[in-house]
C-alpha positions as CSV (number, residue, x, y, z in Angstrom):
1,M,-96.5,-108.6,42.7
2,R,-93.9,-105.9,45.6
3,G,-92.1,-106.1,42.7
4,I,-94.8,-105.1,40.9
5,L,-95.2,-101.8,42.9
6,G,-92.0,-101.3,43.2
7,K,-91.3,-101.0,39.3
8,L,-94.6,-99.3,39.5
9,V,-92.6,-96.7,41.9
10,I,-89.8,-96.3,40.1
11,V,-91.4,-95.0,37.4
12,V,-94.2,-92.1,38.8
13,M,-90.8,-91.5,40.7
14,W,-89.0,-91.3,36.6
15,V,-92.0,-89.1,34.7
16,V,-92.2,-87.2,37.9
17,M,-88.1,-86.5,37.4
18,A,-88.4,-86.1,33.3
19,V,-91.0,-83.3,33.8
20,S,-88.7,-81.4,35.7
21,I,-85.6,-82.2,34.2
22,Y,-87.5,-81.1,30.9
23,N,-88.4,-77.9,32.4
24,V,-85.3,-77.2,33.1
25,V,-83.8,-77.9,29.6
26,V,-86.3,-75.6,27.8
27,I,-87.5,-72.6,27.9
28,R,-90.2,-71.5,25.5
29,T,-91.2,-68.7,24.6
30,S,-93.8,-67.6,22.1
31,V,-93.7,-66.3,19.5
32,S,-96.8,-64.4,18.7
33,V,-99.5,-62.3,21.0
34,G,-103.0,-60.6,21.4
35,S,-105.7,-63.0,20.5
36,K,-103.6,-65.7,20.7
37,Q,-102.5,-66.2,23.6
38,E,-105.8,-68.6,23.8
39,Q,-104.2,-71.1,21.4
40,V,-100.9,-71.4,23.8
41,E,-103.0,-71.6,26.9
42,Q,-104.8,-74.3,24.7
43,N,-101.8,-75.9,23.8
44,D,-100.0,-76.6,27.0
45,A,-103.6,-77.9,28.8
46,N,-103.0,-81.2,25.8
47,K,-99.5,-81.4,26.6
48,Q,-100.9,-82.2,30.3
49,E,-103.4,-84.7,29.5
50,I,-100.7,-86.1,26.4
51,Q,-98.3,-86.6,29.8
52,K,-100.4,-88.2,31.7
53,E,-101.6,-90.2,28.6
54,I,-97.8,-91.3,28.5
55,Y,-97.2,-91.3,32.4
56,N,-100.7,-94.2,32.1
57,E,-98.6,-96.4,29.3
58,L,-95.4,-95.9,31.3
59,S,-97.4,-97.6,34.3
60,E,-99.4,-100.1,32.7
61,K,-96.1,-101.3,30.2
62,V,-93.8,-102.1,33.6
63,L,-96.1,-104.8,34.5
64,S,-95.0,-106.9,31.7
65,Q,-90.5,-105.9,31.6
66,D,-90.2,-108.6,29.3
67,V,-92.7,-106.8,27.0
68,V,-91.0,-103.4,27.4
69,E,-87.4,-105.5,26.4
70,D,-88.3,-106.4,23.3
71,L,-90.7,-103.3,22.1
72,E,-86.9,-101.1,22.4
73,Q,-85.2,-103.6,20.9
74,E,-87.6,-104.1,18.3
75,G,-87.2,-100.1,17.7
76,K,-83.3,-100.7,17.6
77,E,-83.2,-103.1,14.8
78,Q,-85.9,-100.4,13.3
79,E,-83.8,-97.8,12.9
80,F,-80.7,-99.5,12.1
81,E,-82.0,-100.9,9.2
82,A,-83.7,-97.4,8.3
83,I,-80.3,-95.7,8.4
84,E,-78.5,-98.1,6.8
85,T,-81.1,-97.5,3.8
86,D,-83.3,-94.9,2.7
87,T,-81.8,-92.1,6.0
88,I,-78.9,-90.1,6.1
89,R,-77.6,-88.4,9.9
90,V,-76.4,-84.9,8.6
91,L,-74.0,-83.1,11.3
92,L,-75.4,-79.7,12.1
93,M,-72.0,-77.6,12.0
94,T,-72.1,-74.0,13.6
95,S,-72.9,-70.2,12.3
96,G,-70.1,-69.9,9.9
97,Y,-68.9,-74.0,9.9
98,Q,-66.2,-73.4,13.0
99,G,-67.2,-76.3,14.6
100,I,-69.6,-78.9,16.1
101,Y,-70.6,-77.5,19.3
102,H,-73.7,-74.8,19.4
103,E,-74.1,-73.1,22.6
104,N,-77.7,-72.9,22.8
105,L,-80.8,-74.2,20.3
106,K,-83.4,-71.6,19.2
107,L,-86.1,-74.1,17.8
108,S,-89.2,-73.2,16.3
109,C,-91.0,-74.8,13.7
110,N,-94.6,-74.0,11.4
111,E,-96.3,-77.2,12.6
112,D,-96.3,-78.3,16.4
113,F,-93.6,-80.7,17.3
114,Y,-92.9,-82.7,20.3
115,I,-89.4,-82.5,21.8
116,Q,-88.5,-86.6,23.1
117,M,-86.9,-86.4,26.1
118,G,-85.9,-90.2,27.5
119,Q,-90.1,-92.2,26.7
120,V,-92.0,-88.9,28.0
121,E,-92.8,-86.5,24.7
122,Y,-93.7,-82.7,24.9
123,L,-96.2,-81.1,22.9
124,H,-95.0,-78.1,21.5
125,S,-97.2,-75.0,19.1
126,S,-95.9,-73.9,16.3
127,L,-96.6,-71.0,18.0
128,E,-94.2,-70.8,20.4
129,E,-89.7,-70.4,20.1
130,V,-87.7,-73.4,22.2
131,T,-84.2,-72.3,23.2
132,I,-81.9,-75.1,24.7
133,A,-79.2,-73.8,26.5
134,A,-76.0,-76.3,26.5
135,D,-75.3,-76.2,30.1
136,K,-78.7,-77.1,30.9
137,L,-78.3,-80.4,28.3
138,Q,-75.2,-81.8,29.7
139,G,-75.2,-85.3,29.9
140,K,-78.4,-85.3,27.9
141,S,-80.5,-86.2,25.0
142,I,-83.4,-84.7,23.2
143,R,-85.0,-85.5,19.6
144,I,-87.4,-83.4,18.1
145,V,-89.8,-84.6,16.1
146,T,-93.1,-82.8,13.8
147,R,-95.9,-82.9,13.4
148,N,-97.1,-83.5,9.6
149,N,-94.2,-83.2,8.1
150,G,-93.1,-79.7,9.1
151,Q,-90.3,-77.6,8.7
152,L,-88.0,-76.8,12.3
153,T,-86.1,-73.9,12.2
154,L,-82.7,-73.3,13.7
155,S,-82.7,-69.3,14.7
156,N,-78.3,-70.3,16.0
157,I,-77.4,-72.3,13.4
158,E,-77.2,-69.0,10.4
159,R,-76.7,-69.6,7.0
160,Q,-76.2,-68.1,3.5
161,D,-80.5,-67.7,3.2
162,A,-82.8,-68.8,5.8
163,V,-83.5,-72.1,5.8
164,T,-85.7,-74.9,7.3
165,Y,-84.7,-78.5,7.9
166,R,-86.8,-81.6,6.8
167,G,-86.9,-84.3,9.4
168,E,-86.1,-84.9,13.0
169,L,-83.1,-83.4,15.0
170,E,-81.5,-85.7,17.7
171,C,-80.0,-83.5,20.5
172,F,-76.7,-84.8,22.0
173,G,-75.8,-82.3,25.0
174,T,-72.1,-82.5,26.0
175,E,-69.3,-80.3,27.7
176,Q,-68.3,-78.5,25.3
177,G,-72.2,-77.9,23.5
178,I,-75.0,-79.4,21.8
179,V,-74.0,-81.6,18.9
180,V,-77.0,-81.7,16.8
181,V,-78.2,-84.4,13.9
182,N,-80.4,-84.1,11.3
183,E,-81.8,-87.3,10.4
184,L,-83.8,-86.7,7.3
185,P,-84.3,-88.8,4.0
186,V,-82.1,-89.5,0.8
187,E,-83.7,-87.3,-1.7
188,Q,-85.4,-84.8,1.2
189,Y,-81.7,-84.8,2.0
190,L,-80.8,-83.6,-1.6
191,Y,-83.6,-80.7,-1.7
192,G,-80.8,-79.1,0.6
193,V,-77.7,-80.1,-1.0
194,V,-78.6,-79.8,-4.7
195,P,-79.5,-75.4,-4.6
196,S,-76.9,-75.2,-1.7
197,E,-73.6,-76.9,-4.6
198,M,-74.8,-75.6,-8.1
199,P,-76.7,-72.0,-8.8
200,A,-81.0,-73.1,-8.9
201,A,-80.7,-70.8,-11.9
202,Y,-79.0,-73.5,-14.7
203,P,-80.3,-75.7,-16.9
204,T,-82.5,-78.6,-15.8
205,A,-80.4,-80.8,-17.5
206,A,-77.7,-79.6,-15.7
207,L,-79.3,-80.8,-11.9
208,E,-80.2,-83.1,-13.0
209,A,-76.7,-84.3,-13.0
210,Q,-75.4,-82.8,-9.8
211,A,-78.5,-84.7,-7.8
212,I,-77.3,-87.8,-9.8
213,S,-74.2,-87.2,-8.5
214,A,-75.0,-85.7,-5.4
215,R,-76.9,-88.7,-5.0
216,T,-74.8,-91.3,-5.6
217,Y,-72.2,-89.3,-3.1
218,T,-74.3,-89.4,-0.5
219,Y,-75.1,-93.8,-0.3
220,Y,-70.7,-93.9,-1.1
221,H,-70.4,-92.3,2.3
222,M,-73.5,-93.9,3.4
223,K,-71.0,-96.9,4.0
224,N,-69.4,-95.4,7.0
225,Y,-69.8,-93.1,9.5
226,A,-68.0,-89.5,9.9
227,Y,-68.7,-89.3,13.4
228,P,-68.9,-92.8,15.1
229,E,-69.7,-91.3,18.4
230,W,-73.4,-89.4,17.4
231,E,-73.6,-92.4,14.0
232,A,-73.3,-89.0,11.8
233,H,-72.7,-90.0,8.4
234,V,-71.5,-86.2,7.1
235,D,-71.5,-82.7,8.2
236,D,-73.6,-80.1,6.2
237,S,-69.7,-78.5,5.7
238,T,-67.6,-78.2,2.3
239,A,-65.5,-81.2,4.2
240,Y,-68.8,-83.5,2.2
241,Q,-72.1,-82.0,0.5
242,V,-72.8,-78.4,1.4
243,Y,-76.7,-78.9,2.8
244,K,-79.0,-76.7,3.7
245,N,-76.8,-73.1,2.9
246,L,-79.4,-71.9,0.5
247,Q,-83.2,-72.2,0.7
248,E,-84.7,-75.2,-1.6
249,N,-86.6,-74.2,-4.9
250,E,-88.7,-75.6,-6.9
251,A,-86.8,-76.6,-10.2
252,V,-84.3,-77.9,-8.2
253,C,-86.6,-80.1,-5.8
254,F,-88.3,-81.4,-9.8
255,A,-84.7,-81.9,-10.8
256,V,-84.6,-84.6,-7.4
257,D,-87.9,-85.9,-8.2
258,S,-87.2,-86.5,-11.6
259,T,-84.5,-88.3,-10.8
260,K,-85.2,-90.3,-7.5
261,G,-83.3,-93.5,-6.8
262,K,-80.9,-92.6,-10.5
263,V,-77.0,-92.8,-9.3
264,I,-73.4,-93.9,-11.1
265,T,-71.9,-96.8,-10.9
266,Y,-69.2,-97.9,-12.8
267,N,-68.9,-102.2,-12.7
268,G,-71.4,-102.8,-10.6
269,D,-70.5,-100.6,-7.8
270,L,-71.2,-96.9,-6.3
271,I,-68.4,-93.8,-7.5
272,E,-67.0,-91.7,-5.3
273,S,-68.6,-89.0,-7.0
274,F,-66.2,-85.9,-6.6
275,Y,-67.5,-82.4,-8.6
276,Y,-66.7,-78.9,-8.4
277,S,-66.9,-75.9,-9.5
278,T,-65.4,-74.8,-13.0
279,S,-62.2,-76.4,-14.9
280,C,-59.1,-74.9,-16.6
281,G,-59.9,-77.1,-19.7
282,F,-58.7,-80.6,-17.9
283,G,-59.9,-83.1,-15.5
284,A,-57.9,-84.4,-13.1
285,G,-57.7,-88.4,-11.8
286,Y,-57.1,-89.4,-8.1
287,E,-54.0,-87.8,-7.8
288,V,-55.5,-84.5,-6.3
289,W,-56.0,-86.2,-3.2
290,G,-52.2,-87.1,-1.9
291,E,-53.0,-91.0,-2.8
292,S,-51.6,-93.8,-4.1
293,E,-54.4,-95.7,-4.8
294,S,-56.7,-94.6,-8.3
295,H,-60.2,-94.9,-9.7
296,P,-60.2,-95.8,-13.4
297,Y,-63.6,-93.3,-13.8
298,L,-61.3,-90.4,-12.8
299,Q,-58.8,-89.5,-15.5
300,V,-56.7,-86.9,-16.5
301,K,-58.2,-85.7,-19.4
302,K,-58.8,-82.2,-21.7
303,Y,-62.5,-81.2,-21.7
304,T,-63.1,-79.7,-25.5
305,L,-66.6,-79.9,-27.3
306,P,-67.0,-82.5,-29.3
307,G,-66.1,-82.7,-33.2
308,S,-64.4,-79.0,-32.0
309,D,-60.9,-78.0,-30.3
310,E,-62.5,-75.2,-28.5
311,F,-63.2,-76.2,-24.4
312,V,-66.5,-76.1,-22.4
313,E,-65.5,-73.2,-20.2
314,C,-63.3,-71.2,-22.4
315,D,-66.5,-68.2,-21.5
316,E,-66.3,-68.7,-17.5
317,A,-65.6,-65.8,-14.8
318,W,-63.0,-68.8,-12.9
319,Y,-61.7,-70.5,-16.6
320,R,-58.5,-68.3,-16.0
321,W,-57.4,-65.9,-12.9
322,S,-54.0,-64.8,-11.6
323,C,-52.6,-62.9,-8.7
324,R,-49.9,-61.8,-7.4
325,L,-48.1,-63.0,-4.1
326,D,-46.2,-60.8,-1.4
327,I,-43.2,-63.2,-0.5
328,A,-41.3,-60.3,0.9
329,D,-43.3,-61.0,3.5
330,V,-41.8,-64.1,4.8
331,E,-43.6,-63.9,8.6
332,A,-46.4,-64.7,6.3
333,L,-45.8,-68.1,4.1
334,L,-44.2,-69.4,6.5
335,T,-46.1,-69.1,9.7
336,R,-48.5,-70.7,7.2
337,A,-46.7,-73.8,6.7
338,Y,-45.3,-74.3,10.3
339,E,-49.5,-74.1,11.3
340,Y,-50.3,-76.9,9.0
341,A,-47.4,-79.0,9.2
342,G,-48.6,-79.5,12.7
343,G,-51.4,-81.6,11.1
344,N,-50.1,-82.7,8.2
345,A,-46.9,-84.2,9.6
346,D,-47.4,-86.9,6.1
347,K,-47.8,-84.6,4.0
348,I,-45.9,-81.4,5.2
349,S,-41.6,-81.1,6.4
350,I,-39.8,-79.0,7.5
351,E,-35.4,-79.6,7.9
352,P,-34.2,-79.9,9.8
353,A,-37.3,-80.1,12.1
354,P,-37.9,-76.3,14.3
355,K,-37.9,-75.4,17.5
356,S,-40.6,-73.6,17.9
357,L,-42.6,-71.1,14.9
358,N,-40.4,-68.6,16.4
359,A,-37.2,-69.8,15.0
360,L,-38.4,-70.3,11.8
361,L,-39.1,-66.9,11.4
362,K,-35.9,-66.0,12.4
363,D,-35.3,-67.0,8.8
364,T,-36.3,-63.2,6.6
365,V,-35.2,-63.6,3.7
366,I,-37.2,-66.6,1.0
367,Y,-34.8,-67.6,-1.7
368,D,-36.8,-69.7,-3.7
369,I,-39.6,-71.4,-3.9
370,E,-40.0,-74.2,-6.8
371,A,-43.4,-76.3,-7.8
372,E,-43.5,-79.9,-8.6
373,Q,-46.6,-79.9,-11.4
374,N,-48.4,-82.7,-13.8
375,E,-47.5,-82.4,-17.5
376,K,-51.0,-83.4,-18.7
377,N,-52.9,-81.0,-17.0
378,S,-50.8,-78.7,-15.2
379,L,-51.9,-79.8,-12.1
380,V,-49.5,-78.0,-9.2
381,T,-49.0,-81.2,-6.8
382,A,-45.9,-79.9,-4.4
383,I,-44.3,-76.8,-3.2
384,T,-40.7,-76.4,-1.9
385,I,-39.7,-73.3,-0.4
386,E,-36.3,-72.4,1.1
387,T,-35.3,-70.1,3.3
388,K,-31.3,-69.4,4.6
389,N,-31.3,-72.9,6.9
390,Y,-34.9,-74.2,5.5
391,S,-36.2,-76.8,3.6
392,I,-40.2,-76.8,3.5
393,H,-41.5,-80.0,1.7
394,V,-45.5,-79.5,0.6
395,K,-46.8,-82.2,-0.7
396,T,-50.8,-82.2,-2.3
397,Q,-52.8,-79.7,-4.2
398,Q,-54.8,-78.8,-0.8
399,L,-52.0,-78.1,1.4
400,V,-50.3,-76.4,-1.5
401,R,-53.3,-74.1,-2.0
402,N,-53.6,-74.2,2.2
403,V,-49.5,-72.3,2.1
404,L,-49.8,-69.9,-0.8
405,A,-53.6,-68.6,0.5
406,I,-51.1,-66.1,2.1
407,P,-53.8,-62.9,4.4
408,G,-55.2,-61.3,2.1
409,L,-54.7,-62.5,-1.4
410,S,-56.7,-61.8,-3.9
411,V,-57.0,-62.9,-7.5
412,T,-58.2,-60.9,-10.4
413,K,-60.8,-63.3,-12.4
414,Q,-60.8,-62.9,-16.2
415,D,-64.2,-61.2,-16.6
416,G,-62.1,-58.6,-14.3
417,S,-64.4,-59.2,-11.4
418,T,-61.9,-60.0,-7.9
419,Y,-62.1,-62.9,-5.5
420,Q,-60.8,-62.9,-1.9
421,V,-59.0,-65.4,-1.4
422,G,-60.1,-67.3,2.1
423,E,-58.3,-70.3,3.3
424,L,-57.6,-71.6,-0.4
425,L,-56.9,-70.9,-3.7
426,P,-59.1,-70.5,-6.0
427,S,-57.0,-73.9,-7.6
428,A,-53.9,-75.6,-7.5
429,Y,-53.6,-75.5,-11.7
430,F,-51.4,-72.5,-12.5
431,E,-47.7,-71.9,-13.5
432,M,-45.4,-69.0,-11.3
433,E,-43.6,-65.9,-12.3
434,K,-40.9,-65.6,-9.2
435,L,-39.7,-62.1,-9.0
436,Y,-36.4,-61.7,-7.3
437,E,-34.1,-58.6,-5.7
438,G,-30.7,-60.1,-6.2
439,K,-31.3,-63.6,-4.6
440,Q,-34.1,-62.5,-2.7
441,L,-37.6,-63.8,-4.0
442,M,-40.1,-60.8,-3.7
443,T,-42.8,-61.4,-5.4
444,L,-44.4,-64.5,-7.1
445,V,-46.6,-63.7,-10.2
446,L,-49.7,-67.3,-10.4
447,S,-51.8,-67.5,-13.7
448,G,-54.4,-69.7,-13.0
449,G,-56.9,-71.5,-14.1
450,G,-60.4,-73.4,-13.3
451,M,-62.3,-73.4,-9.1
452,G,-61.9,-76.9,-7.2
453,H,-60.3,-79.8,-7.0
454,G,-60.7,-80.9,-10.7
455,A,-61.7,-84.6,-9.5
456,G,-65.0,-85.5,-11.4
457,M,-67.9,-83.3,-12.2
458,S,-67.0,-79.6,-13.1
459,Q,-71.0,-77.8,-12.0
460,N,-70.1,-74.8,-14.5
461,G,-69.4,-77.5,-17.1
462,A,-72.0,-79.2,-16.7
463,K,-74.6,-76.1,-17.2
464,C,-72.3,-75.6,-20.2
465,L,-73.1,-78.6,-22.0
466,A,-76.4,-78.8,-20.8
467,N,-76.0,-75.3,-23.0
468,E,-75.0,-77.7,-26.4
469,G,-78.2,-79.9,-25.7
470,F,-76.7,-82.9,-23.4
471,S,-78.6,-85.4,-21.3
472,S,-78.0,-85.7,-17.3
473,E,-76.9,-89.0,-18.3
474,N,-74.3,-87.9,-21.3
475,I,-73.4,-85.2,-19.2
476,L,-72.2,-87.2,-16.4
477,K,-71.1,-90.0,-18.4
478,Y,-68.7,-87.3,-20.4
479,Y,-67.0,-86.3,-16.8
480,Y,-66.6,-90.2,-14.9
481,E,-65.0,-92.4,-17.2
482,G,-66.4,-96.0,-18.2
483,V,-69.8,-96.0,-15.9
484,K,-73.8,-96.6,-15.9
485,I,-76.6,-94.6,-14.6
486,E,-79.1,-97.0,-12.7
487,Q,-81.6,-97.6,-9.9
488,V,-80.0,-97.7,-6.5
489,N,-80.0,-101.3,-5.1
490,E,-78.9,-104.4,-2.3
491,S,-76.7,-105.1,-5.4
492,V,-75.1,-101.3,-5.4
493,M,-74.7,-100.5,-1.8
């Protein structure tokens, strides 16, 4: 009996401590005024009643610690099973996808919602905005759950549109900031992926093809955690699939629902269903990632309309593009090469190795840039930059695009519109014209095509094929060789 009373006292102390900690962590702000104040006060009263119920429930459970442990273990097993089969966990990056640690969270919901800390729940009104500061949450974690399938808004995260999140949020307080993971069913996740990856105005067959491809990509990556520490399968950036950059759309949701559960398989296994914006008229194989392995469903292929020599995307703006790189600005190019070499020593080599960036920049002239290309599709797989004292070898189309995307570079598309390059050239499908003054390389003129890596399904190609009458299944089989479209099940997971 003494042991039981001791445990009861501990529980009472724990609940009091949890309430006091919670009041420190969470700052609540009413988002309404006037007559709605009564609703807020009523909500606070309801919350106090719920906390009393939780206290009483905890006091009872302490009498049977074995039962508590069994319930906790059962809950863990159920949660693990849900994550493995039908639920994805998406790490939400900060504004501009700059990092994973948030300085604070500003949270509201269109329904009442609970914030769970440990075994205690706190009810919040839809009229409130809750602010959680990173320094207050450090070393703790909370879970945010809505009533009536409500949708949560994090106003501290800026995206192209004002977006809301389905499902639940799990938030971890760390020394660097708050890590936020959105946990939700796969099909609801796709509601947020498809409009962020393909314009909602595209034909239904193209949207359906995108939904199936995105679903396949999702299940493929749910086999592992991209962020094991937080049990997150993916993040919401272009490193995986862009999620919730744009609002959900009725046409997109219809495309997701009409293809529910459909995935792409090759010999009974899920494929790694890469996709990208626009092709240059040719597709690429798995070599775009600079890997020695291959995927038979990704083939180098010429993309023409059936029974025609006309390229599928010949009228698309990104089908052809051009730009001029000022190579006389040696510092910009060499600095990018040096910085990217720091994290990619296996793919960028500088010979002899410079002691520092300043040592490399003592060479003020570039004498040549040579490109290695795939003869079948003109994909530039490597470049070599020659200066007086150094030779810089850059491998993979991705890093070629990174290194050559010098600050201020502008690209002109075939429709005459311009595009300000960020961290990547539009693609690595290009021819180079080199302009010299004496032995010094002054300008590099690139005549390129396409937007993206070129492996898998072209999204603008899917649109064009849909306009030609292709079904979603035929679009997918056009871009992924020898595949089947079937319902997801345990045998293909």
